[in-house]
N, CA, C and O of each residue as an XYZ file, in Angstrom:
388
protein
N     -11.194   -110.918   -124.505
C     -12.400   -111.194   -123.767
C     -13.295   -112.114   -124.567
O     -13.285   -112.116   -125.798
N     -14.037   -112.865   -123.866
C     -14.961   -113.790   -124.489
C     -16.089   -113.007   -125.167
O     -16.614   -112.048   -124.602
N     -16.456   -113.425   -126.379
C     -17.472   -112.708   -127.150
C     -18.838   -112.741   -126.471
O     -19.581   -111.764   -126.560
N     -19.185   -113.812   -125.809
C     -20.487   -113.877   -125.122
C     -20.509   -112.954   -123.905
O     -21.557   -112.400   -123.573
N     -19.363   -112.779   -123.234
C     -19.289   -111.859   -122.110
C     -19.479   -110.422   -122.586
O     -20.160   -109.638   -121.926
N     -18.886   -110.072   -123.720
C     -19.028   -108.729   -124.282
C     -20.495   -108.471   -124.637
O     -21.025   -107.398   -124.350
N     -21.149   -109.454   -125.260
C     -22.558   -109.298   -125.621
C     -23.423   -109.129   -124.370
O     -24.348   -108.316   -124.361
N     -23.130   -109.882   -123.332
C     -23.892   -109.786   -122.085
C     -23.720   -108.411   -121.454
O     -24.695   -107.804   -121.010
N     -22.479   -107.916   -121.412
C     -22.226   -106.595   -120.835
C     -22.890   -105.493   -121.652
O     -23.400   -104.527   -121.084
N     -22.889   -105.625   -122.976
C     -23.547   -104.634   -123.830
C     -25.060   -104.656   -123.607
O     -25.701   -103.607   -123.552
N     -25.617   -105.844   -123.481
C     -27.057   -105.958   -123.233
C     -27.420   -105.340   -121.888
O     -28.429   -104.644   -121.765
N     -26.591   -105.600   -120.887
C     -26.825   -105.040   -119.571
C     -26.743   -103.513   -119.610
O     -27.587   -102.834   -119.027
N     -25.741   -102.976   -120.287
C     -25.585   -101.524   -120.413
C     -26.760   -100.889   -121.126
O     -27.237    -99.834   -120.709
N     -27.236   -101.510   -122.192
C     -28.369   -100.965   -122.938
C     -29.651   -101.039   -122.102
O     -30.496   -100.146   -122.170
N     -29.784   -102.100   -121.323
C     -30.963   -102.228   -120.463
C     -30.968   -101.139   -119.400
O     -32.003   -100.529   -119.132
N     -29.808   -100.896   -118.794
C     -29.716    -99.839   -117.784
C     -29.997    -98.472   -118.387
O     -30.693    -97.657   -117.780
N     -29.463    -98.213   -119.574
C     -29.702    -96.921   -120.228
C     -31.185    -96.760   -120.569
O     -31.753    -95.687   -120.366
N     -31.803    -97.804   -121.079
C     -33.231    -97.749   -121.402
C     -34.073    -97.534   -120.157
O     -35.036    -96.768   -120.183
N     -33.716    -98.206   -119.061
C     -34.442    -98.020   -117.798
C     -34.305    -96.602   -117.274
O     -35.271    -96.023   -116.775
N     -33.107    -96.040   -117.385
C     -32.886    -94.667   -116.929
C     -33.702    -93.684   -117.765
O     -34.286    -92.743   -117.227
N     -33.742    -93.901   -119.076
C     -34.547    -93.033   -119.944
C     -36.026    -93.141   -119.610
O     -36.726    -92.130   -119.554
N     -36.502    -94.355   -119.389
C     -37.916    -94.559   -119.063
C     -38.255    -93.901   -117.721
O     -39.302    -93.267   -117.588
N     -37.373    -94.051   -116.727
C     -37.623    -93.443   -115.423
C     -37.634    -91.917   -115.531
O     -38.473    -91.259   -114.917
N     -36.717    -91.358   -116.300
C     -36.686    -89.914   -116.497
C     -37.940    -89.421   -117.188
O     -38.477    -88.377   -116.819
N     -38.411    -90.143   -118.172
C     -39.628    -89.762   -118.883
C     -40.838    -89.814   -117.949
O     -41.699    -88.935   -117.997
N     -40.904    -90.847   -117.097
C     -42.024    -90.970   -116.162
C     -42.017    -89.837   -115.146
O     -43.077    -89.319   -114.795
N     -40.837    -89.443   -114.669
C     -40.758    -88.321   -113.734
C     -41.163    -87.018   -114.408
O     -41.802    -86.168   -113.789
N     -40.795    -86.862   -115.662
C     -41.152    -85.659   -116.412
C     -42.660    -85.568   -116.605
O     -43.231    -84.480   -116.527
N     -43.302    -86.693   -116.852
C     -44.734    -86.731   -117.133
C     -45.601    -86.850   -115.879
O     -46.827    -86.803   -115.978
N     -44.995    -87.003   -114.714
C     -45.753    -87.205   -113.470
C     -46.647    -86.001   -113.192
O     -46.262    -84.855   -113.424
N     -47.823    -86.278   -112.700
C     -48.759    -85.210   -112.361
C     -48.364    -84.599   -111.027
O     -47.787    -85.278   -110.177
N     -48.670    -83.322   -110.837
C     -48.367    -82.695   -109.546
C     -49.222    -83.322   -108.450
O     -50.271    -83.896   -108.744
N     -48.797    -83.224   -107.206
C     -49.586    -83.815   -106.116
C     -50.944    -83.128   -105.974
O     -51.109    -81.967   -106.347
N     -51.889    -83.849   -105.441
C     -53.241    -83.311   -105.252
C     -53.212    -82.173   -104.232
O     -52.418    -82.186   -103.292
N     -54.078    -81.201   -104.430
C     -54.173    -80.047   -103.534
C     -55.237    -80.340   -102.477
O     -56.351    -80.733   -102.822
N     -54.913    -80.154   -101.189
C     -55.947    -80.349   -100.172
C     -56.999    -79.244   -100.277
O     -56.688    -78.096   -100.596
N     -58.242    -79.614   -100.005
C     -59.365    -78.681   -100.166
C     -60.100    -78.532    -98.836
O     -60.305    -79.509    -98.116
N     -60.490    -77.309    -98.522
C     -61.345    -77.034    -97.367
C     -62.560    -76.272    -97.871
O     -62.429    -75.325    -98.647
N     -63.736    -76.686    -97.431
C     -64.978    -76.033    -97.844
C     -65.567    -75.324    -96.637
O     -65.906    -75.959    -95.638
N     -65.687    -74.011    -96.732
C     -66.262    -73.203    -95.667
C     -67.669    -72.763    -96.062
O     -67.969    -72.614    -97.247
N     -68.525    -72.557    -95.072
C     -69.918    -72.203    -95.350
C     -70.234    -70.842    -94.737
O     -70.662    -70.760    -93.586
N     -70.026    -69.783    -95.500
C     -70.293    -68.422    -95.025
C     -71.792    -68.227    -94.792
O     -72.191    -67.545    -93.847
N     -72.619    -68.820    -95.648
C     -74.072    -68.691    -95.510
C     -74.565    -69.260    -94.189
O     -75.428    -68.668    -93.541
N     -74.024    -70.404    -93.786
C     -74.429    -71.003    -92.514
C     -74.011    -70.112    -91.352
O     -74.747    -69.972    -90.375
N     -72.831    -69.510    -91.456
C     -72.393    -68.594    -90.409
C     -73.352    -67.410    -90.299
O     -73.760    -67.040    -89.198
N     -73.705    -66.826    -91.420
C     -74.608    -65.676    -91.407
C     -75.988    -66.046    -90.878
O     -76.621    -65.250    -90.185
N     -76.463    -67.263    -91.204
C     -77.782    -67.707    -90.718
C     -77.780    -67.948    -89.217
O     -78.806    -67.766    -88.563
N     -76.641    -68.356    -88.659
C     -76.588    -68.650    -87.226
C     -76.430    -67.400    -86.371
O     -76.684    -67.444    -85.168
N     -76.021    -66.299    -86.964
C     -75.869    -65.066    -86.193
C     -77.241    -64.483    -85.870
O     -78.125    -64.427    -86.724
N     -77.395    -64.064    -84.656
C     -78.653    -63.469    -84.205
C     -78.896    -62.155    -84.947
O     -77.973    -61.362    -85.131
N     -80.130    -61.930    -85.368
C     -80.464    -60.704    -86.103
C     -80.270    -59.452    -85.256
O     -80.006    -58.375    -85.792
N     -80.398    -59.584    -83.948
C     -80.254    -58.446    -83.043
C     -78.802    -58.219    -82.606
O     -78.525    -57.354    -81.775
N     -77.900    -58.988    -83.162
C     -76.488    -58.862    -82.819
C     -75.960    -57.518    -83.299
O     -76.217    -57.129    -84.438
N     -75.225    -56.799    -82.445
C     -74.674    -55.510    -82.879
C     -73.758    -55.676    -84.098
O     -73.113    -56.710    -84.270
N     -73.716    -54.662    -84.919
C     -72.931    -54.710    -86.157
C     -71.455    -54.988    -85.876
O     -70.793    -55.687    -86.642
N     -70.956    -54.445    -84.792
C     -69.547    -54.644    -84.440
C     -69.266    -56.121    -84.151
O     -68.240    -56.659    -84.568
N     -70.179    -56.762    -83.440
C     -70.032    -58.187    -83.118
C     -70.155    -59.045    -84.380
O     -69.429    -60.025    -84.544
N     -71.063    -58.676    -85.251
C     -71.259    -59.368    -86.530
C     -69.980    -59.287    -87.365
O     -69.545    -60.273    -87.961
N     -69.394    -58.098    -87.394
C     -68.148    -57.902    -88.148
C     -67.024    -58.738    -87.553
O     -66.183    -59.258    -88.287
N     -67.001    -58.871    -86.229
C     -65.967    -59.690    -85.583
C     -66.072    -61.153    -86.005
O     -65.055    -61.801    -86.253
N     -67.303    -61.679    -86.088
C     -67.506    -63.066    -86.541
C     -67.046    -63.238    -87.996
O     -66.413    -64.238    -88.334
N     -67.361    -62.280    -88.838
C     -66.961    -62.372    -90.241
C     -65.444    -62.262    -90.398
O     -64.861    -62.926    -91.255
N     -64.804    -61.428    -89.577
C     -63.339    -61.319    -89.606
C     -62.696    -62.636    -89.176
O     -61.691    -63.061    -89.745
N     -63.284    -63.272    -88.172
C     -62.773    -64.574    -87.717
C     -62.897    -65.612    -88.837
O     -61.999    -66.428    -89.045
N     -64.015    -65.567    -89.546
C     -64.236    -66.478    -90.671
C     -63.170    -66.253    -91.746
O     -62.572    -67.207    -92.244
N     -62.938    -64.993    -92.098
C     -61.921    -64.664    -93.115
C     -60.525    -65.073    -92.647
O     -59.709    -65.546    -93.439
N     -60.263    -64.888    -91.371
C     -58.967    -65.271    -90.806
C     -58.754    -66.779    -90.945
O     -57.660    -67.225    -91.293
N     -59.801    -67.564    -90.672
C     -59.708    -69.004    -90.815
C     -59.419    -69.387    -92.266
O     -58.594    -70.260    -92.535
N     -60.104    -68.729    -93.189
C     -59.886    -69.018    -94.610
C     -58.443    -68.700    -95.015
O     -57.829    -69.461    -95.761
N     -57.901    -67.579    -94.527
C     -56.525    -67.209    -94.873
C     -55.507    -68.151    -94.229
O     -54.489    -68.476    -94.840
N     -55.779    -68.587    -92.998
C     -54.858    -69.539    -92.354
C     -54.835    -70.863    -93.113
O     -53.772    -71.457    -93.299
N     -56.002    -71.324    -93.550
C     -56.056    -72.555    -94.344
C     -55.314    -72.382    -95.662
O     -54.581    -73.274    -96.089
N     -55.503    -71.244    -96.300
C     -54.821    -70.957    -97.562
C     -53.308    -70.925    -97.365
O     -52.559    -71.472    -98.174
N     -52.865    -70.282    -96.290
C     -51.433    -70.222    -95.995
C     -50.851    -71.605    -95.712
O     -49.665    -71.843    -95.942
N     -51.690    -72.517    -95.211
C     -51.252    -73.885    -94.931
C     -51.278    -74.759    -96.183
O     -50.936    -75.940    -96.120
N     -51.687    -74.184    -97.331
C     -51.665    -74.936    -98.588
C     -53.002    -75.468    -99.054
O     -53.057    -76.226   -100.022
N     -54.076    -75.093    -98.392
C     -55.406    -75.565    -98.783
C     -56.028    -74.662    -99.842
O     -55.819    -73.449    -99.851
N     -56.788    -75.278   -100.723
C     -57.654    -74.535   -101.630
C     -58.959    -74.330   -100.872
O     -59.612    -75.308   -100.509
N     -59.352    -73.091   -100.627
C     -60.537    -72.796    -99.820
C     -61.685    -72.427   -100.746
O     -61.562    -71.539   -101.589
N     -62.804    -73.124   -100.574
C     -63.987    -72.936   -101.418
C     -65.186    -72.653   -100.526
O     -65.295    -73.208    -99.433
N     -66.084    -71.791   -100.988
C     -67.320    -71.529   -100.260
C     -68.350    -72.598   -100.615
O     -68.487    -72.969   -101.781
N     -69.067    -73.088    -99.623
C     -70.037    -74.170    -99.836
C     -71.131    -73.791   -100.832
O     -71.712    -74.670   -101.468
N     -71.419    -72.510   -100.977
C     -72.461    -72.072   -101.890
C     -72.198    -72.461   -103.340
O     -73.121    -72.471   -104.154
N     -70.948    -72.780   -103.671
C     -70.608    -73.133   -105.045
C     -70.176    -74.581   -105.197
O     -69.798    -74.988   -106.296
N     -70.218    -75.367   -104.142
C     -69.813    -76.771   -104.215
C     -71.008    -77.609   -104.653
O     -72.084    -77.513   -104.062
N     -70.830    -78.411   -105.660
C     -71.896    -79.297   -106.143
C     -71.997    -80.528   -105.240
O     -73.092    -80.884   -104.804
N     -70.872    -81.176   -104.959
C     -70.841    -82.346   -104.076
C     -69.423    -82.517   -103.556
O     -68.452    -82.234   -104.257
N     -69.319    -82.984   -102.317
C     -68.019    -83.239   -101.703
C     -68.206    -84.170   -100.520
O     -69.276    -84.193    -99.913
N     -67.173    -84.942   -100.183
C     -67.268    -85.778    -98.984
C     -67.407    -84.901    -97.734
O     -66.863    -83.799    -97.681
N     -68.116    -85.384    -96.760
C     -68.375    -84.610    -95.535
C     -67.078    -84.218    -94.833
O     -67.030    -83.181    -94.172
N     -66.028    -85.025    -94.963
C     -64.742    -84.734    -94.312
C     -64.088    -83.473    -94.853
O     -63.208    -82.921    -94.193
N     -64.479    -83.002    -96.013
C     -63.867    -81.815    -96.609
C     -64.380    -80.526    -95.978
O     -63.743    -79.481    -96.113
N     -65.523    -80.579    -95.288
C     -66.122    -79.382    -94.726
C     -65.439    -79.005    -93.414
O     -65.082    -79.869    -92.612
N     -65.268    -77.712    -93.213
C     -64.649    -77.192    -92.001
C     -65.718    -76.500    -91.170
O     -66.408    -75.603    -91.655
N     -65.854    -76.920    -89.915
C     -66.832    -76.324    -89.008
C     -66.361    -74.920    -88.639
O     -65.250    -74.774    -88.128
N     -67.169    -73.873    -88.882
C     -66.716    -72.497    -88.636
C     -66.633    -72.135    -87.158
O     -66.298    -70.991    -86.849
N     -66.912    -73.021    -86.250
C     -66.957    -72.678    -84.826
C     -65.647    -72.885    -84.155
O     -65.523    -72.640    -82.955
């Protein structure tokens, strides 16, 4: 075989091996995907409930709120209460109605 052909094939092989190592390292170091976030406002729900509302009805609204939070969590969302959020885009908020 021609010596220049051997050198070319060796260079090509080393380049492919180096590329494979670099790609493997990048996959190893890759960050996990971002977690979707939903922000619920329990305080706003409590403020909107009528003070004269029977306790049973009040409990039903709170159960519905908790159910929504659990459904979002089961769908892969990180659920946060608005009372502890410093700042967030308006699109992150979930209307409790």
